[in-house]
N, C-alpha and C positions, 0 to 999 in steps of 0.2 A: 233119065229122067233125072235134072239135079236141081235145087232149090236155088233162087238168090240168097246173098245174105239179106239178114231182116235188118232198121236201123238199130240202135239199141233200144227206142218205146217199143216196139217190135218185136221186139229179143222179152222184152218184160212181162208184155200181153202174152204171150207165146209159154211164157214157163210160168204168167201167173195160173193163165185153165190148164196147165199141165199138175200143175199143184190141188188142185181144185179140183179136177178131176182123178187124179188117185187118191185122194181123201177122197172123194163119193158126192161132193157136191159138184154133182152136177150141171145143173142151174147156174151156177154159177163159174164152171165153166163153159159154157154156153155164151155166159155175158165176157168174158174173158178175149175169147175167142174172137166174139162179134165185131170188138172195137179192136183189132186185129184185122181184121176186115174191112173192116169200113177202113183200117189206114189205107189196105193193100189198095184197095179200090181210089183212095182220095189219091194216090202216090201214081196212077194207072202204070200196075203195078203186071206181068204176065196173068194170063187169064185163068193158065193151068195151074198157077199159087194161089189164087181167088178162088177156083175150087175148091181145090186144097183145105184151104183153113174151112174153106163149108161145109167141106164133108163132114172136120175133124167135130166143127158144130153138132152136125147133124148125127154125131157119133156118142154126145153129150146127149142132144134130145134124145137118140134112141132108148135109153139106160135110164135119165128120167121116167121117158112113158113107160119103160121095161118095168122102175118102182112101183106105178101106181098102174102096173096092171091094165093098159093103153094097149090092147090091139093092133086094135087100126093105126094110132102111134108108131109104136115098134116098124109095125109092116111098111109105113109112107115114110119114116126114114131111112130103115133099111135100103129102099130101090130109089131113092135116091141121095143115100152119099154113097154106094157102090161102083157108080162109075164114073161121079168124082175122084173115091182113092185107086182105083181099080190101075192109073196107068205108072202111080208110085209104086217105088222100091222103098225109100227113106226118103224124110224128108229133115233138113235142121237140125237133127239130129239123133232125129226118132224114127222107127222100126214100123214106118204106113205098112206094107203088105202082114206080117205081125198082129198090127191094130184091127185091120177089117179082118181080118180070120177070129182074133179074139170075141171082137164084136158080133163076127156072127153067129156065136155060138147062141146069145140071145136073140137074136132075129126066131132062130131054129125051138127055142120055149118060149114063143108066145101059146100060153091061153093054158098053158105047164106050171109056168111058176117057179122052178124049182132051180133058176140059177141067184149065184148070189155075188157080190160084191165086193166083198175082201180084198182078192188078188188082183179085182182091175184096174189096171197099172195103164197108161201109155206106153208103151217099150221101146226102150234104149237098142236106138241102134247098132250094132258093134262091129262095125266095120273093120274092113281089114286092111291096112296100108300098102301098097306094093312100087 
């Protein structure tokens, strides 16, 4: 599956969310990506891309809930985000498949609360040109 190009404004929102996410500001990442999600919906983008952004929003929400030790919130977000992100390997320069794998450790950490956030980043794709 391949994502369509984003508008300049949408690209800015994606990047703003990535910077917030990479700096542990999960609520702010959620907000930036929600603006992107709304933009995609307004222009009737492909549903798979709308769901992709919704899944990214939910990864930020999962980590926000994990920081607050909210077991139910983490579990709910995990169950919602996995079907949305599972079809994607790479989108808009990010490795979505690796991102889901990285997030999974926080879903598995519910009630242990041992995972930390300093190395949590939205992974950049290492695309090979053929």
